[in-house]
C-alpha positions in Angstrom: 53.5 13.4 -48.2 50.0 13.0 -49.7 48.0 14.1 -46.6 50.6 16.7 -45.6 51.3 18.4 -48.9 49.3 17.1 -51.9 45.8 16.8 -50.5 45.7 20.3 -48.9 46.6 21.8 -52.3 44.1 19.6 -54.3 41.4 20.4 -51.8 41.7 24.1 -52.6 40.1 23.6 -56.0 36.8 22.3 -57.4 36.6 18.6 -56.7 35.5 17.6 -60.2 38.2 19.7 -61.9 40.7 18.2 -59.5 39.5 14.7 -60.4 40.3 15.3 -64.1 43.6 17.1 -63.3 44.6 14.1 -61.1 43.9 11.7 -64.0 46.0 13.7 -66.4 48.8 14.0 -63.8 48.8 10.2 -63.1 48.9 9.5 -66.8 51.8 11.9 -67.3 53.8 10.3 -64.4 53.3 6.9 -65.8 54.4 8.0 -69.3 57.7 9.2 -67.9 58.3 6.0 -66.0 56.8 6.7 -62.6 54.5 3.8 -62.9 57.1 1.3 -62.0 58.3 3.5 -59.1 54.8 3.8 -57.7 54.3 0.1 -58.0 57.5 -0.5 -56.1 56.3 1.9 -53.4 52.7 0.9 -52.9 52.3 -2.7 -54.1 52.5 -5.4 -51.5 53.5 -8.6 -53.3 52.9 -11.8 -51.3 51.3 -15.0 -52.3 49.3 -15.0 -49.0 47.4 -12.0 -50.2 46.0 -13.9 -53.2 42.3 -14.3 -52.7 40.1 -16.6 -54.8 36.5 -15.4 -54.9 33.7 -16.5 -57.3 36.2 -18.4 -59.4 38.6 -15.4 -59.9 42.1 -15.1 -58.4 42.7 -11.6 -57.0 46.4 -10.7 -56.3 45.2 -8.9 -53.2 41.8 -8.2 -51.8 41.8 -4.4 -52.0 40.2 -2.9 -55.1 39.1 0.4 -56.5 35.3 0.9 -56.4 33.3 2.0 -59.4 32.9 5.7 -60.1 36.6 6.7 -60.0 37.6 5.4 -63.5 34.1 5.5 -65.1 35.4 5.2 -68.7 38.3 2.8 -68.3 40.8 5.5 -69.1 43.3 4.9 -66.3 42.9 1.3 -65.0 46.5 0.3 -65.7 48.0 3.3 -64.1 45.7 3.0 -61.0 46.6 -0.7 -60.7 50.2 0.5 -60.2 49.2 2.1 -56.9 48.7 -1.4 -55.4 45.1 -2.2 -56.1 44.3 -5.9 -56.5 41.5 -5.1 -59.0 39.8 -2.1 -60.6 36.1 -1.7 -61.1 35.1 0.6 -64.0 31.8 2.4 -64.7 29.0 2.8 -64.2 28.7 2.5 -67.9 25.5 3.0 -69.9 24.8 2.0 -73.5 24.9 5.6 -74.8 27.3 8.3 -73.6 25.6 10.9 -71.5 26.7 14.1 -69.8 25.2 13.3 -66.4 23.6 15.9 -64.2 24.3 19.7 -64.4 27.4 21.0 -62.6 28.2 21.7 -59.8 27.6 18.1 -58.8 30.5 17.0 -56.6 31.0 18.3 -53.1 33.6 17.7 -50.4 32.4 17.6 -46.8 35.8 18.1 -45.1 34.5 18.1 -41.6 32.9 14.8 -42.1 35.6 13.2 -44.3 32.9 12.6 -46.9 31.8 13.4 -50.4 28.3 14.1 -51.9 28.0 13.4 -55.6 25.1 13.7 -58.0 27.1 12.9 -61.1 24.3 11.0 -62.8 26.2 8.2 -64.6 28.3 10.6 -66.7 30.2 8.5 -69.1 31.2 8.2 -72.8 29.2 5.0 -73.3 30.0 1.4 -73.1 31.4 1.0 -76.6 34.1 3.7 -76.0 35.2 1.9 -72.9 35.4 -1.4 -74.7 38.0 0.1 -77.1 40.2 1.0 -74.2 39.7 -2.3 -72.5 40.9 -4.2 -75.6 44.4 -2.9 -74.6 44.3 -4.6 -71.1 46.8 -7.3 -70.5 46.9 -8.1 -66.8 44.5 -5.9 -64.7 41.6 -7.7 -63.2 38.6 -5.6 -64.2 35.0 -5.4 -62.9 32.4 -3.9 -65.2 29.7 -1.8 -63.4 26.7 -1.3 -65.7 23.5 0.8 -65.5 20.8 2.4 -67.6 20.7 5.6 -69.5 18.8 8.5 -67.8 16.3 8.7 -70.6 15.5 5.0 -70.6 12.2 4.3 -68.7 12.4 1.7 -66.0 10.1 -0.6 -68.1 12.8 -0.7 -70.7 15.8 -0.8 -68.4 16.6 -4.4 -68.9 17.5 -3.7 -72.5 20.2 -1.2 -71.4 21.7 -3.7 -69.1 21.7 -6.4 -71.8 23.5 -4.1 -74.2 26.2 -3.3 -71.7 26.5 -6.9 -70.6 27.0 -8.1 -74.2 29.4 -5.4 -75.2 31.6 -5.8 -72.1 31.5 -9.6 -71.8 34.8 -10.3 -73.6 36.7 -7.6 -71.8 35.8 -7.7 -68.0 36.3 -10.4 -65.4 33.1 -9.8 -63.5 30.0 -7.7 -63.7 28.2 -5.4 -61.3 24.6 -4.5 -61.8 24.0 -1.0 -60.4 20.4 -0.3 -59.5 21.3 1.6 -56.3 22.6 5.0 -57.4 20.4 7.8 -56.0 21.4 10.1 -58.9 19.4 8.6 -61.8 15.7 9.3 -61.5 13.7 6.2 -60.3 16.7 3.9 -60.6 16.3 2.6 -57.1 12.8 1.4 -57.9 14.6 -1.4 -59.7 15.7 -2.7 -56.3 12.2 -3.8 -55.6 11.9 -7.6 -55.5 10.0 -8.3 -58.7 11.8 -6.0 -61.2 15.2 -6.8 -59.7 14.6 -10.6 -59.9 13.6 -10.2 -63.5 16.6 -8.1 -64.4 19.1 -10.4 -62.7 17.5 -13.5 -64.1 17.6 -12.1 -67.7 21.3 -11.3 -67.3 22.1 -14.6 -65.7 20.3 -16.5 -68.5 22.5 -14.6 -71.0 25.5 -15.4 -68.9 24.8 -19.1 -68.6 24.4 -19.3 -72.4 28.1 -18.3 -72.8 30.8 -21.1 -73.0 32.4 -19.7 -69.9 30.0 -17.6 -67.7 31.4 -14.7 -65.7 30.4 -13.7 -62.1 27.5 -11.2 -61.9 27.2 -9.2 -58.7 24.5 -6.8 -57.4 25.5 -3.5 -55.9 23.0 -2.4 -53.2 22.1 0.7 -51.3 22.9 1.1 -47.6 19.4 2.5 -47.1 17.6 -0.8 -47.5 15.6 -2.1 -44.5 16.3 -5.5 -43.0 13.2 -6.8 -44.8 14.6 -5.6 -48.1 17.9 -7.1 -47.3 16.2 -10.5 -46.7 14.6 -10.0 -50.2 18.1 -9.4 -51.6 19.3 -12.7 -50.1 16.4 -14.5 -51.6 16.9 -12.9 -55.0 20.6 -13.8 -55.0 19.8 -17.4 -54.1 17.0 -17.6 -56.6 18.9 -16.2 -59.6 22.2 -17.8 -58.5 24.2 -14.7 -59.2 27.8 -14.7 -57.8 27.4 -12.2 -54.9 26.7 -8.7 -53.6 28.6 -5.4 -53.3 27.7 -3.6 -50.1 27.2 -0.7 -50.3 26.6 2.2 -52.6 26.2 5.8 -51.5 23.5 6.8 -49.0 20.8 9.4 -49.1 20.9 9.8 -45.3 22.4 13.0 -43.8 22.4 11.9 -40.2 25.1 13.3 -38.0 26.8 15.5 -40.6 28.6 18.6 -39.6 29.7 20.2 -42.9 28.0 23.4 -44.2 27.1 21.8 -47.5 25.6 18.7 -46.0 22.2 19.3 -47.5 23.4 19.1 -51.1 21.3 16.5 -53.1 23.1 13.3 -54.1 24.7 10.2 -52.7 26.9 10.5 -49.6 30.1 8.5 -49.4 33.0 8.4 -47.0 33.4 8.2 -43.2 29.7 8.6 -42.3 29.0 5.4 -44.2 31.5 3.3 -42.3 29.3 1.7 -39.7 26.2 1.3 -41.8 28.0 -0.5 -44.7 29.6 -2.8 -42.2 26.2 -3.5 -40.6 24.8 -4.4 -44.0 27.7 -6.8 -44.7 27.3 -8.5 -41.4 23.5 -8.8 -41.8 23.8 -10.3 -45.3 26.6 -12.7 -44.2 24.9 -14.0 -41.1 21.3 -14.2 -42.5 22.5 -16.0 -45.7 24.7 -18.3 -43.7 27.6 -17.0 -45.9 26.0 -18.5 -49.0 27.5 -15.9 -51.4 30.6 -13.7 -51.4 30.3 -10.0 -50.5 32.6 -7.1 -51.6 32.6 -4.5 -48.8 32.8 -0.8 -49.7 31.7 2.3 -47.9 33.7 4.5 -45.5 37.0 2.7 -45.5 39.4 5.4 -44.4 41.7 3.3 -42.1 43.1 -0.2 -41.8 40.6 -0.8 -39.0 37.7 0.0 -41.2 38.8 -2.5 -43.8 39.5 -5.3 -41.3 36.1 -4.8 -39.7 34.4 -5.3 -43.0 36.4 -8.5 -43.7 35.6 -9.7 -40.2 31.9 -8.9 -40.8 31.9 -11.2 -43.8 33.4 -9.4 -46.8 35.7 -11.4 -49.0 37.1 -8.4 -50.7 37.0 -4.6 -50.0 37.0 -1.5 -52.2 38.1 2.1 -51.7 36.8 5.3 -53.2 36.4 8.3 -50.9 38.9 6.9 -48.4 41.4 6.7 -51.3 40.8 10.4 -52.1 41.1 11.5 -48.4 44.0 9.2 -47.4 45.9 8.6 -50.6 47.5 5.4 -52.0 49.3 4.6 -48.8 46.0 3.3 -47.4 46.0 0.5 -50.0 49.5 -0.6 -48.9 48.6 -0.3 -45.2 45.5 -2.5 -45.5 47.4 -5.2 -47.4 50.2 -5.2 -44.8 47.6 -5.5 -42.0 45.9 -8.4 -43.7 49.3 -10.1 -44.0 50.0 -9.4 -40.3 46.6 -10.9 -39.3 47.3 -14.0 -41.4 50.7 -14.4 -39.7 49.2 -14.1 -36.2 46.4 -16.6 -37.0 
């Protein structure tokens, strides 16, 4: 029904307005009791789907990527659609508007999205108030820096977000790979990235019970840079990597608005994100877990990422194009693969 009726209607309107409309509609449906119905439709409950990664137990390995529920406004309702975990953010210390509109574009011919949102969010402390109400949703906290914060002071922004979120999330994601905050990707260079991650890890290890810290990387890194990432992860002993964020590449696109500035997500990213996962897994001798994200629009896409070395997968653009049935289908396929093996 989603692809046949709902999606064609939603795709008639501005994508950012549709995003907020969808949020309001999902919230309304849950208030009138549809949450339990959607859970019964889309959730696949089976002990064999439980996946333990970096010390956390996920009820299933299919999560929602950061960027969809930036401000932790809908994590409970979204979990009712069958997700095993929800990643909120990217959050910054201070709330910010993000980049000027229009900043979100559908590329229908390519089954893709270009966004240049620019870390629009209400700030980490607003999100914390909402997260205090969480009872049973496994939450990842994706953190970044404010646009006005120069790179030489960026560590302070990440420290603020880490400290504020620590009691309320199950794992952290350090986002230095968005192309939509000026100069942010410079923090992926070996020296500043090592310093940032080591600072956060030192804060983490000072806690009575540390929490997993992951690094989200761009798909545009070279093999040499990916080797650096492996060395940095092993040196700082963070928990793992999320591969990958959006790309600045426009190779092979067919849509009219393909030249819009911003990060590209969706089907064009499928192969590259899987390549990065496989490279990291093989070159590191599987020394750390990887969460695979980027271009998962089908069951096959998800299974390929798991086969390439991912322990968990996340959806974003595929969720928008394919609907919540994709979550269920992936989990059922994982179960089927487990049965066969």
